[in-house]
N, C-alpha and C positions, 0 to 999 in steps of 0.2 A: 703367509699368515697375516703379515702387516697389511698387504693389499686388501685382503678380505675384510679386515677390521675397518679400513678407510672406506671401502665400498659400502659396508653395512651402516656405518656412521652417516655417510652421505644420504643413503636411502631413508634412514630414520629422520634425518634433518628435513628432507624434502616433504615427507609425509607429515611431520609435525607442523611445518610451516603452512602447508595447505590446510590442514585441519584448524590451525589457529586462525588463519585468515577467514575461513568460511564460518567459523563459529560465531562471529559477530553479526552477520547478515546472510543467512543461508540462501535466501531467495534473491539476493542482490538488490534489495532496496527497502526503504521505509515507505509508509503509506503515501507520503507526498510525492516521492520520486516515482513510485509506480503509477500514481494518479496522472502525473504528467507524461510518463512513458507510454501509457495506454491511451493517451490523447483524450482523457476525460475533460480536459480544459478546452476542448473544442466547443462544448456546450455549457460547461460550468466554470464558475470562478470561485476562488476561495480567498477572499480579501485578506483574512488574518494570516494567511500563509504566502502572501504576495503572488498569488496565481491569478492571472487575468485571462479571461476568454476574449477572443476576437469578436464574438457575437455581442451585439448591442443589448439584447434582451436575455443575456446569460443568467442563469439562476445561481445566486451566491450561496454556497454551502457552508459558510462560516459558522453557523449556529445549528448545524444538523444534529449534533449530539443532544440538543435540548429536547428534541422530539423522539428520536429513534435510537435504539441500541444497535450494537455491532451485528448481532445475529440477524435482526430484521433487515438491516442495510445490506448484508451479504446476500440475503435472499432477493431483495429488491433489485440490486444491480445485476443479478443473474436471471431476472424475469420470473422469479418463483413467488413473488409477493407483489401486491399492488398498493399504491397510495392514492386515495380518493378514486378508487375503481380504475386506475390507470397503471399500466406497466411502465417500467423504465423503457425509454425509446430504443436503446441499443443494449443488448446484454454484454456485460464486460467479459472480454476474452482474456483468459489467463489461468494460471494454476489456482487450485483451491486456496493455497497459502497466500497468493497474491490478492485474491478476492478478500480473504479474511483480513489481511494486513490493511488494505484500503478501507474496508468497513470499520475496522477498529480505529483507524486514524480519523475517519469521518465522524464516528461516534464520540471521539474525544474533543471535537470542535464544539465548544459551548460558549454561550454568552457570558461575559464577565459580570459577576454580581457586585454591585456597589453597596457598601454598608453605611 
């Protein structure tokens, strides 16, 4: 009986710890880390987040949230919307949750207002 209790306590502890660990970041990243992981920084830089592209003419997305909301950005980076009649060059590959996370992060990037 004692061994059964120890075994069940061990199983419970393992399940609890995994649940606890994954409750913070279920998809394994925030917008910035997914952005880098998906190699978005190949074509884009985000100076406010210290992300630099190796391309000399890279588009800086530091103020993206000034113009676009997360819903629109999620559609744009998956080629379902256009900006100035142009689609995003490469559709972002990833889960819906990753696309949503990156879009929300990009939408949060706004210029700082001075008073």
